[in-house]
Residue, then its C-alpha position, 0 to 999 in steps of 0.5 A: m853835712t858835706v860830701r866827704l872825699v877819699v884820695v887813693s894813691h900809690s904814694a902817701k906823699i901824693a895823696d897827702g899833697a893832693a888832699e892839702l891842695a884841695a883843702q885850700m879851696a874847700p875848708d869845710v870838706l873832709i878830705l882823707p888821704a889813703g896813700g902808699t902801703d902800711d909799711g910806707r912803700i909805694g903801693t896801695s893798702l886795702e886796710k888804709v882805704m877801708a879805714a878812710l871810708e869808715q872815717a868818711a862814712g855819712d851821706g856820701v863819699v866820693v873816691l878819687t884814685d891815681l893808677g889802675s890797681a888803686v881803682m881795684t883797691a878802692e872798689s874792694a874797700a867799697e864792697f866792705a864798707a858799711g854803706p857801699e851804696s853811698v861810696l862813689l868812685a870818680d873816673a877823673p884825673l887825681v889832682e884836677g878831679l879832686v880840686a873840682a870835687a872839693v869845690a863842688a862839695q864845698t858848695g853843698a852839692d850831693a855825691a852824684a854832683v860832686k862825682d860829676a864835677a870831678e869827671a867833668v875835667y876829664r871830658p875833651p873840649v867841644h870842637p868849635a864847629e860842634a858848638e855852633h850847631v849846639h847853640q842854634q837858639p839864643p842863650d837864656a841869660t848872658g853877662d859880661f864880667e871883668l876879672v879883677n883879681q890879680a892872678g886872673m883865671h888860675a886853678r882856684p877860680a876855675a875850680k870855683i866856677a866849674g864846681g859851682l856850675s856842676g850842681m846847676d841845670a844849665d849849659v854855660t860857656v865862658n868866652g866859648a869854654d865849657g863853664a863846667s870844665m876846670t881844664e877848659l877855663m884854665m886854658l883861657a889863660a885870662g889875666k886881670g882885666t879880661v872881660l868874661h862873656v858868659e852865656a847860659s841856657g837851661p832852667d838855672a841859666a839866670k842863677a848860673v850867670g848870677y853865680l858867675e857875676r858874684l864870683v868874678s866881682s868879688g875877685f874869687g875872694e882873692p886880692 
């Protein structure tokens, strides 16, 4: 059973739209929107969020929110949930965080790893000068892979890379960008034909490079 996701927004349209977008990248993940008030106004509804958490109940639920009061509503709903310890709130931007979380859940990651995948897109990029000091030792595994999909490194490929790597015990860079950060990967603006240089260190280094090789060579499942 995959981790389930709940989207709490002040707007029903935003919650529905974000869930629809993420579902395109994670068809096997249950993503439940809980947006707006019970009477269709802008705001949040404790009852809506509680109902979504009840429907999502299982091995793990990760909740993403938009604005401050949505966080408070989600926290209150989690306290009333049948298994509050299985409900995790992610501190992440709603859309990017949800997409990254959905992709991580699709790969079978547990709730903690799904939450971390969502929050990874919020972390600021590492300054190049800092990176030089971090990578004093040569990487444990490397690879060079050419982008073959027509659209290159857009949101879906970036989410698949970041989501998959989030569950591995490895530090990975792709052309110098943090492989676990959807935002940094998208900022590469790498088009079709670009060669991605991958460096990985850690126990899962070879596994991570192999994962990237399969994704890139298959065109991320795109034309």
